[in-house]
PALUMMI-848454 format. One line per 3 residues: for each residue z, y, x of N, C-alpha, C. Coordinates in Angstrom, 1 decimal. Layout:
N
Z/Y/X/Z/Y/X/Z/Y/X; ...
// end
This chain:
280
111.0/-18.8/-29.6/110.9/-19.7/-28.5/112.3/-19.7/-27.8; 112.7/-20.9/-27.2/113.9/-20.9/-26.4/113.7/-20.1/-25.1; 114.8/-19.5/-24.6/114.8/-18.8/-23.4/114.8/-19.7/-22.2
113.7/-19.9/-21.5/113.7/-20.8/-20.3/113.7/-20.0/-19.0; 114.0/-18.7/-19.1/114.0/-18.0/-17.8/115.1/-18.5/-16.9; 116.2/-19.0/-17.5/117.2/-19.8/-16.8/117.3/-21.1/-17.4
117.5/-22.2/-16.6/117.5/-23.5/-17.1/118.5/-24.4/-16.4; 119.1/-25.3/-17.0/120.1/-26.2/-16.3/119.5/-27.2/-15.3; 118.8/-26.6/-14.3/118.2/-27.4/-13.2/119.1/-27.3/-12.0
119.5/-28.5/-11.5/120.3/-28.5/-10.3/119.5/-28.2/-9.1; 119.6/-27.0/-8.5/118.8/-26.6/-7.4/119.1/-27.5/-6.2; 120.3/-27.9/-5.9/120.6/-28.8/-4.8/120.0/-30.1/-4.9
120.0/-30.6/-6.2/119.4/-32.0/-6.4/117.9/-31.9/-6.2; 117.3/-30.8/-6.7/115.8/-30.7/-6.5/115.4/-30.5/-5.0; 116.2/-29.8/-4.3/116.0/-29.6/-2.9/116.1/-31.0/-2.2
117.1/-31.8/-2.5/117.2/-33.1/-1.9/116.1/-34.0/-2.3; 115.6/-33.9/-3.6/114.5/-34.7/-4.1/113.3/-34.5/-3.3; 112.9/-33.2/-3.0/111.7/-32.9/-2.4/111.8/-33.1/-0.9
113.0/-33.0/-0.3/113.2/-33.3/1.1/112.9/-34.8/1.3; 113.4/-35.7/0.4/113.2/-37.1/0.5/111.8/-37.5/0.3; 111.0/-36.7/-0.4/109.6/-37.0/-0.7/108.6/-36.3/0.3
109.1/-35.5/1.3/108.3/-34.7/2.1/107.3/-35.6/2.9; 107.8/-36.7/3.4/106.9/-37.6/4.2/105.7/-38.1/3.4; 106.0/-38.4/2.1/104.9/-38.9/1.3/103.9/-37.8/1.0
104.3/-36.6/0.8/103.4/-35.4/0.6/102.5/-35.3/1.8; 103.0/-35.4/3.0/102.2/-35.3/4.2/101.3/-36.4/4.3; 101.7/-37.6/4.0/100.9/-38.8/4.2/99.7/-38.8/3.2
99.9/-38.3/2.0/98.9/-38.3/1.0/98.1/-37.0/0.9; 98.4/-36.0/1.7/97.7/-34.7/1.6/96.2/-34.8/1.8; 95.8/-35.5/2.9/94.4/-35.6/3.2/93.7/-36.5/2.2
94.2/-37.7/1.8/93.4/-38.5/0.8/93.3/-37.8/-0.6; 94.3/-36.9/-0.9/94.2/-36.3/-2.2/93.5/-34.9/-2.1; 93.0/-34.5/-1.0/92.4/-33.2/-0.8/91.3/-32.8/-1.8
90.4/-33.8/-2.0/89.3/-33.5/-3.0/89.8/-33.2/-4.4; 90.7/-34.1/-4.8/91.3/-33.9/-6.2/92.0/-32.5/-6.2; 92.8/-32.3/-5.2/93.6/-31.0/-5.1/92.7/-29.8/-5.2
91.5/-29.9/-4.6/90.6/-28.7/-4.6/90.1/-28.4/-6.0; 89.9/-29.5/-6.8/89.4/-29.3/-8.2/90.4/-28.5/-9.0; 91.7/-28.6/-8.6/92.7/-27.8/-9.3/92.9/-26.5/-8.6
92.7/-26.4/-7.3/92.9/-25.2/-6.6/92.0/-24.1/-7.1; 90.7/-24.4/-7.2/89.8/-23.3/-7.4/90.0/-22.6/-8.7; 90.2/-23.3/-9.8/90.5/-22.5/-11.1/91.7/-21.6/-10.9
92.7/-22.1/-10.2/93.9/-21.3/-10.0/93.6/-20.0/-9.2; 92.9/-20.2/-8.1/92.5/-19.1/-7.3/91.7/-18.1/-8.0; 90.8/-18.6/-8.8/89.9/-17.7/-9.7/90.8/-16.9/-10.6
91.8/-17.6/-11.2/92.6/-16.9/-12.2/93.4/-15.8/-11.5; 93.8/-16.0/-10.2/94.5/-15.0/-9.5/93.6/-13.9/-9.0; 92.3/-14.1/-9.0/91.3/-13.1/-8.6/91.2/-13.0/-7.1
91.5/-14.1/-6.4/91.5/-14.1/-4.9/90.0/-13.9/-4.4; 89.9/-12.8/-3.6/88.6/-12.5/-3.0/88.8/-12.2/-1.5; 87.6/-12.0/-0.8/87.6/-11.7/0.6/88.5/-10.5/0.9
89.3/-10.6/1.9/90.1/-9.4/2.3/91.5/-9.4/1.7; 91.7/-10.2/0.7/93.0/-10.1/0.0/94.2/-10.6/0.9; 95.3/-10.1/0.6/96.6/-10.6/1.1/97.2/-11.5/0.0
97.4/-12.8/0.3/97.8/-13.8/-0.7/99.1/-14.4/-0.3; 100.0/-14.5/-1.2/101.2/-15.3/-1.0/101.2/-16.5/-1.9; 101.3/-17.7/-1.3/101.3/-19.0/-2.1/102.7/-19.5/-2.1
103.2/-19.7/-3.3/104.6/-20.2/-3.4/104.6/-21.7/-3.6; 105.6/-22.4/-3.1/105.8/-23.9/-3.3/104.5/-24.6/-2.8; 104.1/-24.2/-1.6/102.8/-24.7/-1.0/102.9/-26.2/-0.7
104.1/-26.7/-0.5/104.2/-28.2/-0.2/103.3/-28.5/1.1; 102.4/-29.4/1.0/101.6/-29.8/2.1/100.4/-28.8/2.3; 100.4/-27.6/1.7/99.4/-26.6/2.0/98.5/-26.2/0.9
98.7/-26.7/-0.3/97.8/-26.4/-1.4/98.4/-25.4/-2.4; 97.7/-24.4/-2.8/96.3/-24.1/-2.5/96.2/-23.0/-1.4; 97.2/-22.9/-0.5/97.1/-21.9/0.6/95.9/-22.1/1.5
95.6/-23.4/1.8/94.4/-23.6/2.7/93.1/-23.2/2.0; 93.0/-23.5/0.7/91.8/-23.1/0.0/91.7/-21.6/-0.1; 92.8/-20.9/-0.3/92.9/-19.5/-0.4/92.4/-18.8/0.9
92.8/-19.4/2.0/92.5/-18.8/3.3/90.9/-18.8/3.5; 90.3/-19.9/3.0/88.8/-19.9/3.1/88.2/-18.8/2.2; 88.9/-18.5/1.1/88.3/-17.4/0.2/88.6/-16.0/0.7
89.7/-15.8/1.3/90.0/-14.4/1.8/89.3/-14.1/3.1; 88.9/-15.1/3.8/88.1/-14.8/5.0/88.9/-14.2/6.2; 88.2/-13.8/7.2/88.9/-13.3/8.4/89.6/-12.0/8.2
89.2/-11.2/7.2/89.8/-9.9/7.0/91.0/-10.0/6.0; 91.3/-11.2/5.5/92.4/-11.4/4.6/93.6/-12.0/5.3; 94.7/-12.3/4.6/95.9/-12.9/5.1/96.4/-13.8/4.0
96.7/-15.1/4.3/97.4/-16.0/3.4/98.7/-16.5/4.0; 99.8/-16.4/3.3/101.1/-16.9/3.7/101.5/-18.0/2.7; 101.7/-19.2/3.2/102.2/-20.3/2.3/103.7/-20.4/2.5
104.4/-20.7/1.4/105.8/-20.8/1.6/106.3/-22.0/0.7; 107.5/-22.5/1.1/108.1/-23.6/0.3/109.6/-23.5/0.6; 110.4/-23.8/-0.4/111.9/-23.8/-0.3/112.3/-24.9/0.7
111.6/-26.0/0.8/112.0/-27.1/1.6/111.2/-27.1/2.9; 111.7/-26.8/4.0/111.0/-26.8/5.3/110.2/-28.0/5.6; 110.8/-29.2/5.3/110.1/-30.5/5.6/108.9/-30.7/4.8
108.7/-30.0/3.6/107.5/-30.2/2.8/106.3/-29.6/3.5; 106.5/-28.7/4.5/105.4/-28.0/5.1/104.9/-28.6/6.4; 105.4/-29.8/6.7/104.8/-30.5/7.9/103.3/-30.7/7.8
102.9/-31.2/6.6/101.5/-31.4/6.4/100.7/-30.1/6.4; 101.3/-29.0/5.9/100.7/-27.7/5.8/100.4/-27.2/7.2; 101.3/-27.4/8.1/101.2/-26.9/9.5/100.2/-27.8/10.3
100.1/-29.1/9.9/99.2/-30.0/10.6/97.8/-29.8/10.2; 97.5/-29.7/8.9/96.2/-29.8/8.3/95.2/-28.7/8.7; 95.6/-27.4/9.0/94.6/-26.4/9.4/94.0/-26.6/10.7
94.2/-27.7/11.4/93.6/-27.9/12.7/92.1/-27.7/12.8; 91.5/-28.1/11.7/90.0/-28.0/11.6/89.5/-26.7/11.1; 90.4/-25.7/10.8/90.0/-24.4/10.3/90.0/-23.4/11.4
89.0/-22.5/11.4/88.9/-21.5/12.5/90.1/-20.7/12.6; 90.5/-20.2/13.8/91.7/-19.5/14.0/91.9/-18.3/13.0; 90.9/-17.6/12.8/91.0/-16.4/12.0/91.2/-16.7/10.5
91.1/-17.9/10.1/91.2/-18.3/8.7/92.5/-19.1/8.4; 93.3/-19.4/9.4/94.4/-20.3/9.2/95.6/-19.5/8.5; 96.2/-20.1/7.5/97.3/-19.5/6.8/98.5/-19.5/7.7
99.5/-18.6/7.5/100.8/-18.7/8.1/101.7/-19.4/7.1; 102.7/-20.1/7.6/103.6/-20.8/6.7/105.1/-20.5/7.0; 105.9/-20.3/6.0/107.3/-19.9/6.2/108.1/-20.5/5.1
109.3/-21.0/5.4/110.3/-21.4/4.4/110.8/-20.2/3.7; 110.8/-20.3/2.3/111.2/-19.2/1.5/111.7/-19.6/0.2; 112.7/-19.0/-0.3/113.2/-19.1/-1.7/112.5/-18.1/-2.6
111.8/-18.5/-3.6/111.0/-17.6/-4.4/111.9/-16.6/-5.2; 113.2/-16.9/-5.2/114.1/-15.9/-5.9/114.6/-14.9/-4.9; 114.3/-15.0/-3.6/114.8/-14.1/-2.6/113.8/-14.1/-1.5
112.6/-13.5/-1.7/111.5/-13.6/-0.8/111.7/-12.7/0.4; 111.5/-13.2/1.6/111.7/-12.4/2.8/110.5/-11.5/3.2; 109.9/-10.8/2.2/108.8/-10.0/2.4/109.0/-8.6/1.8
108.4/-7.6/2.4/108.6/-6.2/2.0/107.9/-6.0/0.6; 108.3/-5.0/-0.1/107.7/-4.7/-1.3/106.2/-4.3/-1.2; 105.4/-4.7/-2.2/104.0/-4.4/-2.2/103.3/-4.9/-1.0
103.6/-6.2/-0.6/103.0/-6.8/0.6/101.8/-7.5/0.3; 101.6/-7.9/-1.0/100.5/-8.9/-1.3/99.7/-8.4/-2.5; 98.4/-8.8/-2.4/97.5/-8.5/-3.5/97.5/-9.5/-4.6
97.8/-10.8/-4.2/97.8/-11.9/-5.1/98.9/-12.9/-4.8; 99.5/-13.5/-5.8/100.5/-14.5/-5.7/100.0/-15.7/-6.4; 100.0/-16.9/-5.8/99.7/-18.1/-6.5/100.8/-19.1/-6.4
100.9/-20.0/-7.4/101.9/-21.1/-7.3/101.4/-22.2/-8.1; 101.2/-23.4/-7.5/100.7/-24.6/-8.2/101.8/-25.6/-8.3; 102.3/-25.8/-9.5/103.3/-26.8/-9.8/104.6/-26.6/-9.1
105.1/-25.3/-9.1/106.3/-25.1/-8.4/107.3/-24.3/-9.3; 106.8/-23.4/-10.1/107.7/-22.5/-10.9/108.7/-23.2/-11.8; 108.3/-24.4/-12.2/109.2/-25.1/-13.2/110.5/-25.7/-12.6
110.5/-25.7/-11.2/111.7/-26.2/-10.6/112.7/-25.2/-10.2; 112.4/-23.9/-10.5/113.3/-22.8/-10.1/114.4/-22.6/-11.2; 115.6/-22.7/-10.9/116.7/-22.6/-11.9/116.6/-21.2/-12.7
116.3/-20.1/-11.9/116.2/-18.8/-12.5/114.8/-18.3/-12.4; 114.0/-18.5/-13.4/112.6/-18.1/-13.4/112.5/-16.6/-13.5; 113.4/-15.9/-14.2/113.4/-14.5/-14.4/113.5/-13.8/-13.0
114.5/-14.4/-12.2/114.7/-13.8/-10.8/113.4/-14.0/-10.0; 112.8/-15.2/-10.1/111.6/-15.4/-9.3/110.5/-14.5/-9.7; 110.3/-14.3/-11.0/109.2/-13.4/-11.5/109.5/-11.9/-11.0
110.8/-11.5/-11.0/111.1/-10.2/-10.5/110.7/-10.0/-9.1; 111.0/-11.1/-8.3/110.6/-11.0/-6.9/109.1/-11.0/-6.7; 108.4/-11.7/-7.5/106.9/-11.6/-7.4/106.4/-10.2/-7.7
107.0/-9.6/-8.7/106.6/-8.2/-9.0/106.9/-7.3/-7.8; 108.0/-7.6/-7.2/108.4/-6.7/-6.1/107.4/-6.8/-4.9; 107.0/-8.0/-4.6/106.1/-8.2/-3.4/104.7/-7.9/-3.7
104.3/-7.9/-5.0/102.9/-7.6/-5.4/102.7/-6.1/-5.3; 101.5/-5.7/-4.8/101.2/-4.2/-4.9/100.9/-3.9/-6.3; 100.9/-2.6/-6.7/100.5/-2.2/-8.0/99.1/-2.6/-8.3
98.9/-3.2/-9.5/97.6/-3.8/-9.8/97.4/-5.2/-9.3; 98.3/-5.7/-8.6/98.2/-7.1/-8.1/98.3/-8.1/-9.2; 98.0/-9.4/-8.8/97.9/-10.4/-9.9/98.6/-11.7/-9.4
99.3/-12.3/-10.3/99.9/-13.6/-10.1/99.4/-14.7/-11.0; 99.2/-15.9/-10.5/98.7/-17.0/-11.3/99.5/-18.3/-11.0; 99.9/-19.0/-12.1/100.7/-20.2/-11.9/99.9/-21.3/-12.6
100.1/-22.5/-12.0/99.6/-23.7/-12.6/100.8/-24.6/-12.9; 100.9/-25.0/-14.2/102.0/-25.9/-14.6/101.4/-27.1/-15.4; 102.2/-28.1/-15.5/101.8/-29.3/-16.3/101.8/-29.1/-17.8
100.8/-29.5/-18.5/100.9/-29.6/-20.0/101.8/-30.7/-20.4; 101.7/-31.1/-21.7/102.5/-32.2/-22.2/102.5/-33.5/-21.4; 103.6/-34.1/-21.3/103.6/-35.4/-20.5/102.7/-36.4/-21.1
102.5/-36.5/-22.4/101.6/-37.5/-23.0/100.2/-37.2/-22.6; 99.8/-36.0/-22.2/98.5/-35.7/-21.8/98.2/-36.0/-20.3; 99.2/-36.5/-19.6/99.1/-36.7/-18.1/99.5/-38.2/-17.9
98.4/-39.0/-17.9/98.7/-40.5/-17.8/99.4/-40.9/-16.6; 99.1/-40.3/-15.4/99.7/-40.8/-14.2/101.2/-40.6/-14.2; 101.7/-39.5/-14.8/103.1/-39.3/-15.0/103.7/-40.2/-16.1
103.0/-40.2/-17.2/103.5/-40.8/-18.4/103.7/-42.3/-18.2; 102.7/-42.9/-17.6/102.7/-44.4/-17.5/103.4/-44.8/-16.2; 103.0/-44.2/-15.0/103.5/-44.6/-13.7/105.0/-44.2/-13.6
105.3/-43.0/-13.5/106.6/-42.6/-13.2/107.5/-42.4/-14.5; 106.8/-42.3/-15.6/107.6/-42.2/-16.9/108.1/-43.6/-17.3; 107.1/-44.5/-17.6/107.5/-45.8/-18.2/107.9/-46.8/-17.2
107.0/-47.0/-16.1/107.2/-48.1/-15.2/108.5/-47.9/-14.4; 108.7/-46.7/-13.8/109.9/-46.4/-13.0/111.1/-46.5/-13.8; 111.1/-46.0/-15.0/112.3/-46.1/-15.9/112.6/-47.5/-16.2
111.5/-48.3/-16.5/111.7/-49.7/-16.8/112.4/-50.5/-15.7; 111.9/-50.2/-14.5/112.4/-51.0/-13.3/113.6/-50.5/-12.7; 113.8/-49.1/-12.6/114.9/-48.5/-11.9/115.9/-47.8/-12.7
115.6/-47.7/-14.0/116.4/-46.9/-14.9/116.0/-45.5/-15.0; 116.3/-44.8/-16.1/115.8/-43.5/-16.4/116.8/-42.5/-15.8; 116.3/-41.6/-14.9/117.2/-40.5/-14.3/116.7/-39.1/-14.7
115.7/-39.0/-15.6/115.2/-37.8/-16.2/114.6/-36.9/-15.1; 114.2/-37.5/-14.0/113.6/-36.7/-12.9/112.3/-36.0/-13.4; 111.7/-36.5/-14.4/110.4/-35.9/-14.9/110.6/-34.6/-15.7
111.8/-34.5/-16.2/112.0/-33.4/-17.2/111.6/-32.0/-16.6; 112.0/-31.6/-15.4/111.6/-30.3/-14.9/110.1/-30.1/-14.8; 109.3/-31.2/-14.6/107.9/-31.1/-14.4/107.2/-30.5/-15.7
107.8/-30.8/-16.8/107.2/-30.4/-18.1/108.0/-29.3/-18.8; 108.7/-28.6/-18.0/109.5/-27.5/-18.5/108.7/-26.4/-19.3; 107.4/-26.2/-18.8/106.6/-25.2/-19.4/105.4/-25.9/-20.1
105.6/-27.1/-20.6/104.5/-27.8/-21.2/104.0/-27.2/-22.5; 104.9/-26.6/-23.2/104.6/-26.0/-24.5/103.8/-24.7/-24.3; 102.8/-24.4/-25.1/102.0/-23.2/-24.9/102.9/-22.0/-25.1
102.7/-21.0/-24.3/103.4/-19.7/-24.5/104.7/-19.5/-23.8; 105.3/-20.6/-23.3/106.6/-20.4/-22.7/106.6/-19.6/-21.4; 105.7/-20.0/-20.5/105.7/-19.2/-19.2/105.1/-17.9/-19.5
104.1/-17.8/-20.3/103.5/-16.5/-20.6/104.5/-15.5/-21.2; 105.4/-16.0/-22.0/106.4/-15.1/-22.6/107.4/-14.7/-21.5; 107.7/-15.6/-20.5/108.6/-15.2/-19.4/107.9/-14.2/-18.6
106.6/-14.3/-18.3/105.9/-13.3/-17.5/105.9/-11.9/-18.2; 105.6/-11.9/-19.5/105.6/-10.6/-20.2/107.0/-10.0/-20.2; 108.1/-10.8/-20.3/109.4/-10.3/-20.3/109.7/-9.7/-18.9
109.1/-10.2/-17.9/109.3/-9.7/-16.5/108.4/-8.5/-16.2; 107.6/-8.1/-17.1/106.8/-6.9/-16.9/105.4/-7.1/-16.5; 104.9/-8.3/-16.6/103.5/-8.6/-16.3/102.6/-8.2/-17.5
101.4/-7.8/-17.3/100.5/-7.3/-18.4/99.3/-8.2/-18.4; 98.5/-8.1/-19.4/97.3/-8.9/-19.6/97.5/-10.3/-19.3; 98.6/-10.9/-19.8/98.9/-12.3/-19.5/98.0/-13.2/-20.3
97.4/-14.2/-19.6/96.5/-15.1/-20.2/96.9/-16.6/-19.9; 96.5/-17.5/-20.8/96.7/-18.9/-20.6/95.3/-19.6/-20.7; 95.1/-20.6/-19.8/93.9/-21.4/-19.9/94.4/-22.9/-19.7
94.0/-23.7/-20.6/94.3/-25.2/-20.5/93.1/-25.9/-19.9; 93.3/-26.8/-19.0/92.3/-27.6/-18.3/92.7/-29.1/-18.6; 91.8/-29.8/-19.3/92.1/-31.2/-19.7/91.0/-32.2/-19.4
90.7/-32.4/-18.1/89.7/-33.4/-17.7/90.2/-34.8/-17.9; 89.3/-35.8/-17.9/89.7/-37.2/-18.0/89.0/-37.9/-16.8; 89.8/-38.2/-15.8/89.3/-39.0/-14.7/89.2/-40.4/-15.1
88.4/-41.2/-14.4/88.3/-42.6/-14.6/88.5/-43.3/-13.3; 89.5/-44.2/-13.3/89.8/-44.9/-12.0/89.4/-46.4/-12.2; 88.9/-47.0/-11.1/88.5/-48.4/-11.2/89.8/-49.3/-11.3
89.7/-50.2/-12.2/90.8/-51.2/-12.4/90.9/-52.0/-11.2; 92.1/-52.4/-10.8/92.4/-53.2/-9.6/92.6/-52.4/-8.4; 92.6/-51.1/-8.4/92.9/-50.3/-7.2/94.2/-49.5/-7.5
95.0/-49.4/-6.4/96.3/-48.7/-6.6/96.2/-47.1/-6.6; 95.3/-46.6/-7.5/95.1/-45.2/-7.5/96.3/-44.4/-7.9; 97.3/-45.1/-8.4/98.6/-44.4/-8.9/99.6/-44.3/-7.8
99.3/-44.8/-6.6/100.4/-44.9/-5.6/100.8/-43.5/-5.1; 99.8/-42.6/-4.9/100.2/-41.3/-4.5/101.2/-40.6/-5.4; 100.9/-40.7/-6.7/101.7/-40.1/-7.7/103.1/-40.7/-7.7
103.2/-42.0/-7.5/104.5/-42.7/-7.5/105.3/-42.2/-6.3; 104.7/-42.2/-5.1/105.4/-41.9/-3.9/105.7/-40.4/-3.7; 104.8/-39.6/-4.2/105.1/-38.1/-4.1/106.1/-37.6/-5.1
106.1/-38.2/-6.2/107.0/-37.8/-7.3/108.4/-38.5/-7.2; 108.4/-39.7/-6.7/109.6/-40.5/-6.8/110.1/-41.0/-5.4; 109.7/-40.3/-4.4/110.1/-40.8/-3.0/111.6/-40.9/-2.9
112.3/-40.0/-3.6/113.8/-40.0/-3.5/114.4/-41.3/-4.1; 113.6/-42.0/-4.9/114.1/-43.3/-5.5/113.6/-44.5/-4.9; 112.6/-44.4/-4.0/111.9/-45.5/-3.4/112.5/-45.9/-2.1
113.1/-45.0/-1.4/113.5/-45.2/0.0/114.5/-46.4/0.1; 115.4/-46.6/-0.8/116.4/-47.6/-0.7/116.0/-49.0/-1.4; 114.8/-49.1/-1.9/114.4/-50.3/-2.5/114.1/-51.4/-1.4
114.4/-52.6/-1.8/114.1/-53.7/-0.9/112.6/-54.0/-1.1; 112.0/-54.8/-0.2/110.6/-55.2/-0.3/110.3/-55.8/-1.7; 111.2/-56.7/-2.1/111.0/-57.4/-3.4/111.1/-56.4/-4.6
112.0/-55.4/-4.5/112.1/-54.5/-5.6/110.9/-53.6/-5.7; 110.4/-53.2/-4.5/109.1/-52.4/-4.5/108.0/-53.2/-5.0; 107.9/-54.5/-4.7/106.8/-55.3/-5.2/106.9/-55.4/-6.7
108.1/-55.6/-7.2/108.2/-55.7/-8.7/107.8/-54.4/-9.3; 108.2/-53.2/-8.7/107.8/-52.0/-9.3/106.3/-51.8/-9.3; 105.6/-52.1/-8.2/104.2/-52.0/-8.1/103.5/-52.9/-9.1
104.0/-54.1/-9.3/103.5/-55.0/-10.3/103.6/-54.4/-11.7; 104.7/-53.8/-12.0/105.0/-53.2/-13.3/104.0/-52.1/-13.6; 103.8/-51.2/-12.6/102.8/-50.1/-12.7/101.4/-50.7/-13.0
101.0/-51.7/-12.2/99.7/-52.3/-12.3/99.5/-52.9/-13.7; 100.6/-53.5/-14.2/100.5/-54.2/-15.5/100.3/-53.1/-16.6; 101.0/-52.0/-16.5/100.9/-51.0/-17.5/99.5/-50.3/-17.5
99.0/-50.1/-16.3/97.7/-49.4/-16.3/96.6/-50.4/-16.7; 96.7/-51.7/-16.4/95.7/-52.7/-16.8/95.6/-52.7/-18.3; 96.7/-52.5/-19.0/96.7/-52.5/-20.4/95.9/-51.4/-21.0
95.6/-50.4/-20.2/94.8/-49.2/-20.6/93.3/-49.3/-20.3; 92.9/-50.4/-19.6/91.6/-50.5/-19.0/90.5/-50.7/-20.1; 89.4/-50.0/-19.9/88.3/-50.1/-20.8/87.0/-50.4/-20.0
86.6/-51.7/-20.0/85.4/-52.1/-19.3/85.5/-51.9/-17.8; 86.6/-52.3/-17.3/86.8/-52.2/-15.8/87.2/-50.9/-15.3; 87.4/-49.9/-16.1/87.9/-48.6/-15.7/89.1/-48.2/-16.5
89.9/-47.3/-15.9/91.1/-46.8/-16.6/91.0/-45.3/-16.8; 91.0/-44.8/-18.0/90.9/-43.4/-18.3/92.3/-42.7/-17.9; 92.2/-41.6/-17.2/93.4/-40.9/-16.8/93.3/-39.4/-17.2
93.7/-39.2/-18.4/93.7/-37.8/-18.9/94.7/-36.9/-18.1; 94.3/-35.7/-17.8/95.1/-34.7/-17.1/95.2/-33.5/-18.0; 96.4/-32.9/-18.1/96.5/-31.6/-18.9/97.3/-30.7/-18.0
96.6/-29.6/-17.5/97.3/-28.6/-16.8/97.1/-27.2/-17.5; 97.9/-26.3/-17.2/97.8/-24.9/-17.8/97.9/-23.9/-16.7; 97.0/-22.9/-16.7/97.0/-21.8/-15.8/97.5/-20.6/-16.6
98.6/-19.9/-16.1/99.1/-18.7/-16.7/99.0/-17.6/-15.7; 98.4/-16.5/-16.0/98.1/-15.5/-15.1/98.4/-14.1/-15.7; 98.8/-13.2/-14.9/99.0/-11.8/-15.3/99.0/-10.8/-14.2
98.8/-9.5/-14.6/98.7/-8.5/-13.6/100.0/-7.7/-13.5
// end
């Protein structure tokens, strides 16, 4: 297998990309909460999050799965959510308003390759769709081991193959490339799409009992509704800001056309392929 512990990912470009998309993540966080929770729970289960645990959530963005983890750890636990881009956490800081004081996570800007936490500070580490954007994964995994207590557990969720994720493949893969040109922004998302790549990196970093679990549900969306808009704006906010109203209308029409071509009896199947990789 190729060594993907380091990868030619432009860290500055990725930081700029997510900074430009931060407002979209905040705007869509609440409408997407139910779907997010369906992904959060298997990840938290893989990490072994239970009441009283101290949990570090990396690349929390608008607060997922840190908010769900806080409900699981209860008043005797602690959840810290972190993200490299401070602007991404606007939604994370806003959304716990309805959560009891004793259950609210703390949030902090942090680089997962240089975490500002003492050794053995946490029982569990979670990361949903973030590890693939780190230029030096080996350094990040070493930091995770440092902040985990002996016997602690880390769990990552990454995207499976692009072809198994219709929202990316059709919306941001084909339609955006057709209208705006290909800039290969999707490449980092699928860095660990092949089975075994992240698991091998975890083993090389000293994690034990590493396991992989694939989750491949198929959602069905009603034809005629812009169900794809969240994916478009959250993933490609950096390319949408400078579009004219006419250009955005053309892009939306292209996305709609491509999904309509997939319709079956008034609904559009949306396969999802994610992988959970966990180790102690």
